[in-house]
C-alpha positions in Angstrom: 68.8 -23.9 286.1 67.8 -20.9 288.3 67.1 -17.6 286.5 70.1 -16.1 288.7 72.7 -18.7 287.3 71.4 -18.1 283.8 71.6 -14.3 284.3 75.2 -14.4 285.5 76.5 -16.6 282.6 75.0 -14.1 280.2 76.7 -11.2 281.9 80.0 -13.6 281.7 79.7 -13.2 277.6 79.0 -9.6 278.0 82.1 -8.9 280.0 84.2 -11.0 277.6 82.7 -9.1 274.7 81.9 -12.5 272.8 78.9 -14.6 271.9 78.6 -17.8 273.9 80.9 -20.5 272.8 82.5 -23.8 273.4 86.0 -22.6 272.1 88.4 -22.3 275.0 90.9 -20.5 272.6 88.3 -18.0 271.8 87.3 -17.4 275.3 91.2 -16.8 276.3 91.5 -14.4 273.5 88.7 -12.5 274.5 89.7 -12.4 278.2 93.3 -11.2 276.7 91.9 -8.4 275.1 89.5 -7.3 277.5 92.2 -7.4 280.4 93.9 -4.9 278.5 90.9 -2.7 278.7 90.4 -3.2 282.3 94.0 -3.2 283.8 94.0 -4.5 287.7 95.8 -1.5 288.9 93.3 1.1 287.2 90.0 -1.0 287.4 90.3 -3.3 290.2 86.6 -4.1 290.6 86.0 -4.3 286.8 89.1 -6.6 286.4 87.4 -8.9 289.2 84.5 -9.0 287.3 86.2 -10.0 284.0 88.1 -12.7 285.9 84.9 -14.2 287.4 83.6 -14.0 283.7 86.4 -15.8 282.2 86.1 -18.5 285.1 82.4 -19.0 284.2 82.9 -19.2 280.4 85.7 -21.8 281.0 83.4 -23.7 283.1 80.6 -23.7 280.6 83.0 -24.6 277.8 84.6 -27.4 279.6 81.2 -28.6 280.9 79.9 -29.0 277.4 83.0 -30.7 276.5 82.7 -33.4 279.3 79.1 -33.7 278.6 80.1 -34.5 274.9 82.5 -36.8 275.8 80.2 -38.9 278.4 77.6 -39.0 275.6 80.2 -40.3 273.1 81.3 -42.8 275.8 77.7 -44.1 276.3 77.2 -44.7 272.7 80.1 -47.0 272.2 79.9 -48.7 275.7 78.1 -51.4 274.5 79.5 -51.7 271.1 82.0 -54.7 271.7 79.7 -56.7 274.1 
């Protein structure tokens, strides 16, 4: 992974105001709370950054879930053979 990609992911968590997590509910709650602070009509640039942070955090969380599911499938692929 490039340094830039890692840096932007770290910024996503700062914008959401939470620690890195795979919990989609926590990410959505953080986004909802921060979107009240950065209303799109008052802070359009900040709101755009918040949206980007939310999308990056969800992608991170879903990516981890998919990877975990793939590892689980691989573990049991040969079980019945």
